[in-house]
mmCIF file of the N, C-alpha and C atoms, coordinates in Angstrom:
data_MODEL
# 
_entry.id   MODEL 
# 
loop_
_atom_site.group_PDB 
_atom_site.id 
_atom_site.type_symbol 
_atom_site.label_atom_id 
_atom_site.label_alt_id 
_atom_site.label_comp_id 
_atom_site.label_asym_id 
_atom_site.label_entity_id 
_atom_site.label_seq_id 
_atom_site.pdbx_PDB_ins_code 
_atom_site.Cartn_x 
_atom_site.Cartn_y 
_atom_site.Cartn_z 
_atom_site.occupancy 
_atom_site.B_iso_or_equiv 
_atom_site.pdbx_formal_charge 
_atom_site.auth_seq_id 
_atom_site.auth_comp_id 
_atom_site.auth_asym_id 
_atom_site.auth_atom_id 
_atom_site.pdbx_PDB_model_num 
ATOM 1   N N  . MET A 1 1  ? 0.829   -1.171 0.000   1.00 0.00 ? 1  MET A N  1 
ATOM 2   C CA . MET A 1 1  ? 0.000   0.000  0.000   1.00 0.00 ? 1  MET A CA 1 
ATOM 3   C C  . MET A 1 1  ? 0.883   1.247  0.000   1.00 0.00 ? 1  MET A C  1 
ATOM 4   N N  . LEU A 1 2  ? 0.528   2.219  -0.838  1.00 0.00 ? 2  LEU A N  1 
ATOM 5   C CA . LEU A 1 2  ? 1.291   3.453  -0.900  1.00 0.00 ? 2  LEU A CA 1 
ATOM 6   C C  . LEU A 1 2  ? 0.914   4.366  0.255   1.00 0.00 ? 2  LEU A C  1 
ATOM 7   N N  . ASP A 1 3  ? 1.875   5.097  0.749   1.00 0.00 ? 3  ASP A N  1 
ATOM 8   C CA . ASP A 1 3  ? 1.671   5.970  1.895   1.00 0.00 ? 3  ASP A CA 1 
ATOM 9   C C  . ASP A 1 3  ? 1.682   7.436  1.482   1.00 0.00 ? 3  ASP A C  1 
ATOM 10  N N  . LYS A 1 4  ? 1.121   7.740  0.314   1.00 0.00 ? 4  LYS A N  1 
ATOM 11  C CA . LYS A 1 4  ? 1.101   9.113  -0.174  1.00 0.00 ? 4  LYS A CA 1 
ATOM 12  C C  . LYS A 1 4  ? -0.288  9.698  0.026   1.00 0.00 ? 4  LYS A C  1 
ATOM 13  N N  . GLU A 1 5  ? -0.330  11.008 0.315   1.00 0.00 ? 5  GLU A N  1 
ATOM 14  C CA . GLU A 1 5  ? -1.601  11.697 0.436   1.00 0.00 ? 5  GLU A CA 1 
ATOM 15  C C  . GLU A 1 5  ? -2.124  12.040 -0.952  1.00 0.00 ? 5  GLU A C  1 
ATOM 16  N N  . ALA A 1 6  ? -3.441  12.128 -1.057  1.00 0.00 ? 6  ALA A N  1 
ATOM 17  C CA . ALA A 1 6  ? -4.040  12.553 -2.318  1.00 0.00 ? 6  ALA A CA 1 
ATOM 18  C C  . ALA A 1 6  ? -3.723  14.033 -2.532  1.00 0.00 ? 6  ALA A C  1 
ATOM 19  N N  . PRO A 1 7  ? -3.503  14.439 -3.779  1.00 0.00 ? 7  PRO A N  1 
ATOM 20  C CA . PRO A 1 7  ? -3.216  15.859 -4.025  1.00 0.00 ? 7  PRO A CA 1 
ATOM 21  C C  . PRO A 1 7  ? -4.424  16.720 -3.648  1.00 0.00 ? 7  PRO A C  1 
ATOM 22  N N  . GLU A 1 8  ? -4.143  17.948 -3.244  1.00 0.00 ? 8  GLU A N  1 
ATOM 23  C CA . GLU A 1 8  ? -5.208  18.875 -2.884  1.00 0.00 ? 8  GLU A CA 1 
ATOM 24  C C  . GLU A 1 8  ? -6.051  19.171 -4.121  1.00 0.00 ? 8  GLU A C  1 
ATOM 25  N N  . LYS A 1 9  ? -7.358  19.260 -3.938  1.00 0.00 ? 9  LYS A N  1 
ATOM 26  C CA . LYS A 1 9  ? -8.250  19.533 -5.069  1.00 0.00 ? 9  LYS A CA 1 
ATOM 27  C C  . LYS A 1 9  ? -8.054  20.952 -5.575  1.00 0.00 ? 9  LYS A C  1 
ATOM 28  N N  . LEU A 1 10 ? -8.090  21.119 -6.876  1.00 0.00 ? 10 LEU A N  1 
ATOM 29  C CA . LEU A 1 10 ? -7.987  22.435 -7.501  1.00 0.00 ? 10 LEU A CA 1 
ATOM 30  C C  . LEU A 1 10 ? -9.359  23.034 -7.775  1.00 0.00 ? 10 LEU A C  1 
ATOM 31  N N  . ALA A 1 11 ? -10.365 22.169 -7.928  1.00 0.00 ? 11 ALA A N  1 
ATOM 32  C CA . ALA A 1 11 ? -11.718 22.626 -8.216  1.00 0.00 ? 11 ALA A CA 1 
ATOM 33  C C  . ALA A 1 11 ? -12.725 21.614 -7.679  1.00 0.00 ? 11 ALA A C  1 
ATOM 34  N N  . TYR A 1 12 ? -13.936 22.107 -7.420  1.00 0.00 ? 12 TYR A N  1 
ATOM 35  C CA . TYR A 1 12 ? -14.995 21.284 -6.850  1.00 0.00 ? 12 TYR A CA 1 
ATOM 36  C C  . TYR A 1 12 ? -16.248 21.361 -7.713  1.00 0.00 ? 12 TYR A C  1 
ATOM 37  N N  . SER A 1 13 ? -16.974 20.263 -7.786  1.00 0.00 ? 13 SER A N  1 
ATOM 38  C CA . SER A 1 13 ? -18.287 20.294 -8.421  1.00 0.00 ? 13 SER A CA 1 
ATOM 39  C C  . SER A 1 13 ? -19.225 21.056 -7.482  1.00 0.00 ? 13 SER A C  1 
ATOM 40  N N  . ILE A 1 14 ? -20.408 21.382 -7.940  1.00 0.00 ? 14 ILE A N  1 
ATOM 41  C CA . ILE A 1 14 ? -21.372 22.108 -7.103  1.00 0.00 ? 14 ILE A CA 1 
ATOM 42  C C  . ILE A 1 14 ? -21.680 21.316 -5.818  1.00 0.00 ? 14 ILE A C  1 
ATOM 43  N N  . PRO A 1 15 ? -22.021 20.024 -5.911  1.00 0.00 ? 15 PRO A N  1 
ATOM 44  C CA . PRO A 1 15 ? -22.300 19.276 -4.669  1.00 0.00 ? 15 PRO A CA 1 
ATOM 45  C C  . PRO A 1 15 ? -21.074 19.155 -3.758  1.00 0.00 ? 15 PRO A C  1 
ATOM 46  N N  . GLU A 1 16 ? -19.892 18.990 -4.339  1.00 0.00 ? 16 GLU A N  1 
ATOM 47  C CA . GLU A 1 16 ? -18.666 18.910 -3.533  1.00 0.00 ? 16 GLU A CA 1 
ATOM 48  C C  . GLU A 1 16 ? -18.393 20.228 -2.820  1.00 0.00 ? 16 GLU A C  1 
ATOM 49  N N  . ALA A 1 17 ? -18.606 21.340 -3.520  1.00 0.00 ? 17 ALA A N  1 
ATOM 50  C CA . ALA A 1 17 ? -18.384 22.655 -2.919  1.00 0.00 ? 17 ALA A CA 1 
ATOM 51  C C  . ALA A 1 17 ? -19.360 22.881 -1.768  1.00 0.00 ? 17 ALA A C  1 
ATOM 52  N N  . ALA A 1 18 ? -20.604 22.500 -1.967  1.00 0.00 ? 18 ALA A N  1 
ATOM 53  C CA . ALA A 1 18 ? -21.605 22.645 -0.906  1.00 0.00 ? 18 ALA A CA 1 
ATOM 54  C C  . ALA A 1 18 ? -21.198 21.844 0.328   1.00 0.00 ? 18 ALA A C  1 
ATOM 55  N N  . ALA A 1 19 ? -20.773 20.620 0.112   1.00 0.00 ? 19 ALA A N  1 
ATOM 56  C CA . ALA A 1 19 ? -20.358 19.766 1.235   1.00 0.00 ? 19 ALA A CA 1 
ATOM 57  C C  . ALA A 1 19 ? -19.096 20.309 1.900   1.00 0.00 ? 19 ALA A C  1 
ATOM 58  N N  . ALA A 1 20 ? -18.175 20.842 1.112   1.00 0.00 ? 20 ALA A N  1 
ATOM 59  C CA . ALA A 1 20 ? -16.903 21.334 1.644   1.00 0.00 ? 20 ALA A CA 1 
ATOM 60  C C  . ALA A 1 20 ? -17.091 22.503 2.606   1.00 0.00 ? 20 ALA A C  1 
ATOM 61  N N  . VAL A 1 21 ? -18.090 23.346 2.349   1.00 0.00 ? 21 VAL A N  1 
ATOM 62  C CA . VAL A 1 21 ? -18.314 24.506 3.222   1.00 0.00 ? 21 VAL A CA 1 
ATOM 63  C C  . VAL A 1 21 ? -19.596 24.384 4.036   1.00 0.00 ? 21 VAL A C  1 
ATOM 64  N N  . SER A 1 22 ? -20.185 23.195 4.043   1.00 0.00 ? 22 SER A N  1 
ATOM 65  C CA . SER A 1 22 ? -21.367 22.873 4.862   1.00 0.00 ? 22 SER A CA 1 
ATOM 66  C C  . SER A 1 22 ? -22.554 23.794 4.591   1.00 0.00 ? 22 SER A C  1 
ATOM 67  N N  . ILE A 1 23 ? -22.850 23.975 3.309   1.00 0.00 ? 23 ILE A N  1 
ATOM 68  C CA . ILE A 1 23 ? -24.049 24.711 2.914   1.00 0.00 ? 23 ILE A CA 1 
ATOM 69  C C  . ILE A 1 23 ? -24.792 23.885 1.877   1.00 0.00 ? 23 ILE A C  1 
ATOM 70  N N  . GLY A 1 24 ? -26.007 24.282 1.556   1.00 0.00 ? 24 GLY A N  1 
ATOM 71  C CA . GLY A 1 24 ? -26.795 23.559 0.573   1.00 0.00 ? 24 GLY A CA 1 
ATOM 72  C C  . GLY A 1 24 ? -26.445 23.942 -0.858  1.00 0.00 ? 24 GLY A C  1 
ATOM 73  N N  . ARG A 1 25 ? -26.850 23.082 -1.777  1.00 0.00 ? 25 ARG A N  1 
ATOM 74  C CA . ARG A 1 25 ? -26.608 23.348 -3.197  1.00 0.00 ? 25 ARG A CA 1 
ATOM 75  C C  . ARG A 1 25 ? -27.283 24.638 -3.648  1.00 0.00 ? 25 ARG A C  1 
ATOM 76  N N  . SER A 1 26 ? -28.493 24.889 -3.150  1.00 0.00 ? 26 SER A N  1 
ATOM 77  C CA . SER A 1 26 ? -29.214 26.109 -3.529  1.00 0.00 ? 26 SER A CA 1 
ATOM 78  C C  . SER A 1 26 ? -28.437 27.350 -3.113  1.00 0.00 ? 26 SER A C  1 
ATOM 79  N N  . LYS A 1 27 ? -27.833 27.306 -1.946  1.00 0.00 ? 27 LYS A N  1 
ATOM 80  C CA . LYS A 1 27 ? -27.026 28.437 -1.474  1.00 0.00 ? 27 LYS A CA 1 
ATOM 81  C C  . LYS A 1 27 ? -25.809 28.630 -2.371  1.00 0.00 ? 27 LYS A C  1 
ATOM 82  N N  . VAL A 1 28 ? -25.188 27.533 -2.812  1.00 0.00 ? 28 VAL A N  1 
ATOM 83  C CA . VAL A 1 28 ? -24.042 27.635 -3.733  1.00 0.00 ? 28 VAL A CA 1 
ATOM 84  C C  . VAL A 1 28 ? -24.481 28.328 -5.017  1.00 0.00 ? 28 VAL A C  1 
ATOM 85  N N  . TYR A 1 29 ? -25.624 27.906 -5.569  1.00 0.00 ? 29 TYR A N  1 
ATOM 86  C CA . TYR A 1 29 ? -26.116 28.545 -6.790  1.00 0.00 ? 29 TYR A CA 1 
ATOM 87  C C  . TYR A 1 29 ? -26.424 30.022 -6.548  1.00 0.00 ? 29 TYR A C  1 
ATOM 88  N N  . GLY A 1 30 ? -26.943 30.355 -5.370  1.00 0.00 ? 30 GLY A N  1 
ATOM 89  C CA . GLY A 1 30 ? -27.205 31.750 -5.030  1.00 0.00 ? 30 GLY A CA 1 
ATOM 90  C C  . GLY A 1 30 ? -25.933 32.569 -4.962  1.00 0.00 ? 30 GLY A C  1 
ATOM 91  N N  . LEU A 1 31 ? -24.884 32.010 -4.361  1.00 0.00 ? 31 LEU A N  1 
ATOM 92  C CA . LEU A 1 31 ? -23.599 32.704 -4.267  1.00 0.00 ? 31 LEU A CA 1 
ATOM 93  C C  . LEU A 1 31 ? -22.984 32.906 -5.652  1.00 0.00 ? 31 LEU A C  1 
ATOM 94  N N  . ILE A 1 32 ? -23.189 31.943 -6.530  1.00 0.00 ? 32 ILE A N  1 
ATOM 95  C CA . ILE A 1 32 ? -22.709 32.078 -7.917  1.00 0.00 ? 32 ILE A CA 1 
ATOM 96  C C  . ILE A 1 32 ? -23.463 33.217 -8.599  1.00 0.00 ? 32 ILE A C  1 
ATOM 97  N N  . ALA A 1 33 ? -24.782 33.253 -8.440  1.00 0.00 ? 33 ALA A N  1 
ATOM 98  C CA . ALA A 1 33 ? -25.607 34.297 -9.062  1.00 0.00 ? 33 ALA A CA 1 
ATOM 99  C C  . ALA A 1 33 ? -25.233 35.683 -8.537  1.00 0.00 ? 33 ALA A C  1 
ATOM 100 N N  . GLU A 1 34 ? -24.865 35.778 -7.258  1.00 0.00 ? 34 GLU A N  1 
ATOM 101 C CA . GLU A 1 34 ? -24.461 37.049 -6.649  1.00 0.00 ? 34 GLU A CA 1 
ATOM 102 C C  . GLU A 1 34 ? -23.049 37.465 -7.059  1.00 0.00 ? 34 GLU A C  1 
ATOM 103 N N  . GLY A 1 35 ? -22.316 36.555 -7.682  1.00 0.00 ? 35 GLY A N  1 
ATOM 104 C CA . GLY A 1 35 ? -20.942 36.850 -8.075  1.00 0.00 ? 35 GLY A CA 1 
ATOM 105 C C  . GLY A 1 35 ? -19.938 36.627 -6.963  1.00 0.00 ? 35 GLY A C  1 
ATOM 106 N N  . ARG A 1 36 ? -20.349 35.978 -5.884  1.00 0.00 ? 36 ARG A N  1 
ATOM 107 C CA . ARG A 1 36 ? -19.453 35.743 -4.753  1.00 0.00 ? 36 ARG A CA 1 
ATOM 108 C C  . ARG A 1 36 ? -18.640 34.467 -4.913  1.00 0.00 ? 36 ARG A C  1 
ATOM 109 N N  . LEU A 1 37 ? -19.055 33.589 -5.831  1.00 0.00 ? 37 LEU A N  1 
ATOM 110 C CA . LEU A 1 37 ? -18.301 32.378 -6.155  1.00 0.00 ? 37 LEU A CA 1 
ATOM 111 C C  . LEU A 1 37 ? -18.046 32.361 -7.656  1.00 0.00 ? 37 LEU A C  1 
ATOM 112 N N  . GLU A 1 38 ? -16.811 32.078 -8.038  1.00 0.00 ? 38 GLU A N  1 
ATOM 113 C CA . GLU A 1 38 ? -16.453 31.974 -9.454  1.00 0.00 ? 38 GLU A CA 1 
ATOM 114 C C  . GLU A 1 38 ? -16.707 30.544 -9.931  1.00 0.00 ? 38 GLU A C  1 
ATOM 115 N N  . THR A 1 39 ? -17.005 30.418 -11.183 1.00 0.00 ? 39 THR A N  1 
ATOM 116 C CA . THR A 1 39 ? -17.165 29.094 -11.778 1.00 0.00 ? 39 THR A CA 1 
ATOM 117 C C  . THR A 1 39 ? -16.349 29.019 -13.059 1.00 0.00 ? 39 THR A C  1 
ATOM 118 N N  . ARG A 1 40 ? -16.080 27.806 -13.473 1.00 0.00 ? 40 ARG A N  1 
ATOM 119 C CA . ARG A 1 40 ? -15.441 27.530 -14.758 1.00 0.00 ? 40 ARG A CA 1 
ATOM 120 C C  . ARG A 1 40 ? -16.222 26.394 -15.410 1.00 0.00 ? 40 ARG A C  1 
ATOM 121 N N  . LYS A 1 41 ? -16.406 26.494 -16.705 1.00 0.00 ? 41 LYS A N  1 
ATOM 122 C CA . LYS A 1 41 ? -17.039 25.419 -17.456 1.00 0.00 ? 41 LYS A CA 1 
ATOM 123 C C  . LYS A 1 41 ? -15.945 24.572 -18.089 1.00 0.00 ? 41 LYS A C  1 
ATOM 124 N N  . ILE A 1 42 ? -16.027 23.281 -17.893 1.00 0.00 ? 42 ILE A N  1 
ATOM 125 C CA . ILE A 1 42 ? -15.123 22.327 -18.530 1.00 0.00 ? 42 ILE A CA 1 
ATOM 126 C C  . ILE A 1 42 ? -16.032 21.334 -19.246 1.00 0.00 ? 42 ILE A C  1 
ATOM 127 N N  . GLY A 1 43 ? -16.180 21.547 -20.533 1.00 0.00 ? 43 GLY A N  1 
ATOM 128 C CA . GLY A 1 43 ? -17.172 20.774 -21.268 1.00 0.00 ? 43 GLY A CA 1 
ATOM 129 C C  . GLY A 1 43 ? -18.545 21.157 -20.745 1.00 0.00 ? 43 GLY A C  1 
ATOM 130 N N  . LYS A 1 44 ? -19.336 20.180 -20.344 1.00 0.00 ? 44 LYS A N  1 
ATOM 131 C CA . LYS A 1 44 ? -20.658 20.445 -19.783 1.00 0.00 ? 44 LYS A CA 1 
ATOM 132 C C  . LYS A 1 44 ? -20.629 20.646 -18.276 1.00 0.00 ? 44 LYS A C  1 
ATOM 133 N N  . ARG A 1 45 ? -19.492 20.345 -17.671 1.00 0.00 ? 45 ARG A N  1 
ATOM 134 C CA . ARG A 1 45 ? -19.379 20.447 -16.205 1.00 0.00 ? 45 ARG A CA 1 
ATOM 135 C C  . ARG A 1 45 ? -19.098 21.869 -15.757 1.00 0.00 ? 45 ARG A C  1 
ATOM 136 N N  . THR A 1 46 ? -19.699 22.228 -14.634 1.00 0.00 ? 46 THR A N  1 
ATOM 137 C CA . THR A 1 46 ? -19.393 23.495 -13.980 1.00 0.00 ? 46 THR A CA 1 
ATOM 138 C C  . THR A 1 46 ? -18.621 23.170 -12.719 1.00 0.00 ? 46 THR A C  1 
ATOM 139 N N  . VAL A 1 47 ? -17.464 23.802 -12.562 1.00 0.00 ? 47 VAL A N  1 
ATOM 140 C CA . VAL A 1 47 ? -16.659 23.582 -11.363 1.00 0.00 ? 47 VAL A CA 1 
ATOM 141 C C  . VAL A 1 47 ? -16.355 24.923 -10.703 1.00 0.00 ? 47 VAL A C  1 
ATOM 142 N N  . ILE A 1 48 ? -16.090 24.856 -9.414  1.00 0.00 ? 48 ILE A N  1 
ATOM 143 C CA . ILE A 1 48 ? -15.745 26.036 -8.628  1.00 0.00 ? 48 ILE A CA 1 
ATOM 144 C C  . ILE A 1 48 ? -14.287 25.893 -8.215  1.00 0.00 ? 48 ILE A C  1 
ATOM 145 N N  . PRO A 1 49 ? -13.441 26.830 -8.614  1.00 0.00 ? 49 PRO A N  1 
ATOM 146 C CA . PRO A 1 49 ? -12.034 26.754 -8.211  1.00 0.00 ? 49 PRO A CA 1 
ATOM 147 C C  . PRO A 1 49 ? -11.899 26.788 -6.686  1.00 0.00 ? 49 PRO A C  1 
ATOM 148 N N  . ALA A 1 50 ? -10.974 26.006 -6.162  1.00 0.00 ? 50 ALA A N  1 
ATOM 149 C CA . ALA A 1 50 ? -10.738 25.952 -4.716  1.00 0.00 ? 50 ALA A CA 1 
ATOM 150 C C  . ALA A 1 50 ? -10.402 27.333 -4.173  1.00 0.00 ? 50 ALA A C  1 
ATOM 151 N N  . ALA A 1 51 ? -9.692  28.141 -4.946  1.00 0.00 ? 51 ALA A N  1 
ATOM 152 C CA . ALA A 1 51 ? -9.326  29.490 -4.507  1.00 0.00 ? 51 ALA A CA 1 
ATOM 153 C C  . ALA A 1 51 ? -10.569 30.356 -4.301  1.00 0.00 ? 51 ALA A C  1 
ATOM 154 N N  . SER A 1 52 ? -11.598 30.153 -5.100  1.00 0.00 ? 52 SER A N  1 
ATOM 155 C CA . SER A 1 52 ? -12.829 30.919 -4.951  1.00 0.00 ? 52 SER A CA 1 
ATOM 156 C C  . SER A 1 52 ? -13.542 30.543 -3.653  1.00 0.00 ? 52 SER A C  1 
ATOM 157 N N  . LEU A 1 53 ? -13.548 29.259 -3.315  1.00 0.00 ? 53 LEU A N  1 
ATOM 158 C CA . LEU A 1 53 ? -14.129 28.823 -2.043  1.00 0.00 ? 53 LEU A CA 1 
ATOM 159 C C  . LEU A 1 53 ? -13.356 29.391 -0.864  1.00 0.00 ? 53 LEU A C  1 
ATOM 160 N N  . ALA A 1 54 ? -12.041 29.360 -0.972  1.00 0.00 ? 54 ALA A N  1 
ATOM 161 C CA . ALA A 1 54 ? -11.196 29.886 0.108   1.00 0.00 ? 54 ALA A CA 1 
ATOM 162 C C  . ALA A 1 54 ? -11.453 31.385 0.293   1.00 0.00 ? 54 ALA A C  1 
ATOM 163 N N  . LYS A 1 55 ? -11.596 32.121 -0.805  1.00 0.00 ? 55 LYS A N  1 
ATOM 164 C CA . LYS A 1 55 ? -11.851 33.559 -0.738  1.00 0.00 ? 55 LYS A CA 1 
ATOM 165 C C  . LYS A 1 55 ? -13.204 33.837 -0.080  1.00 0.00 ? 55 LYS A C  1 
ATOM 166 N N  . LEU A 1 56 ? -14.192 33.018 -0.363  1.00 0.00 ? 56 LEU A N  1 
ATOM 167 C CA . LEU A 1 56 ? -15.515 33.163 0.243   1.00 0.00 ? 56 LEU A CA 1 
ATOM 168 C C  . LEU A 1 56 ? -15.436 33.048 1.769   1.00 0.00 ? 56 LEU A C  1 
ATOM 169 N N  . LEU A 1 57 ? -14.542 32.191 2.251   1.00 0.00 ? 57 LEU A N  1 
ATOM 170 C CA . LEU A 1 57 ? -14.451 31.928 3.681   1.00 0.00 ? 57 LEU A CA 1 
ATOM 171 C C  . LEU A 1 57 ? -13.497 32.863 4.425   1.00 0.00 ? 57 LEU A C  1 
ATOM 172 N N  . GLU A 1 58 ? -12.806 33.740 3.685   1.00 0.00 ? 58 GLU A N  1 
ATOM 173 C CA . GLU A 1 58 ? -11.891 34.678 4.350   1.00 0.00 ? 58 GLU A CA 1 
ATOM 174 C C  . GLU A 1 58 ? -12.666 35.617 5.246   1.00 0.00 ? 58 GLU A C  1 
ATOM 175 N N  . VAL A 1 59 ? -12.076 35.945 6.366   1.00 0.00 ? 59 VAL A N  1 
ATOM 176 C CA . VAL A 1 59 ? -12.724 36.854 7.322   1.00 0.00 ? 59 VAL A CA 1 
ATOM 177 C C  . VAL A 1 59 ? -12.240 38.261 7.087   1.00 0.00 ? 59 VAL A C  1 
# 
């Protein structure tokens, strides 16, 4: 068995982002609509960069 950690995520799907910051999917979509969360389209997928989530949580 390898003893390496998984690399840190660079981007999250909508459900992953919601789970990561303990909010609902609807709230994530609301934050996107307000411009408080950035998104990127990769094909048909919408992802949220990890840096955007971190910025949302800054005090």
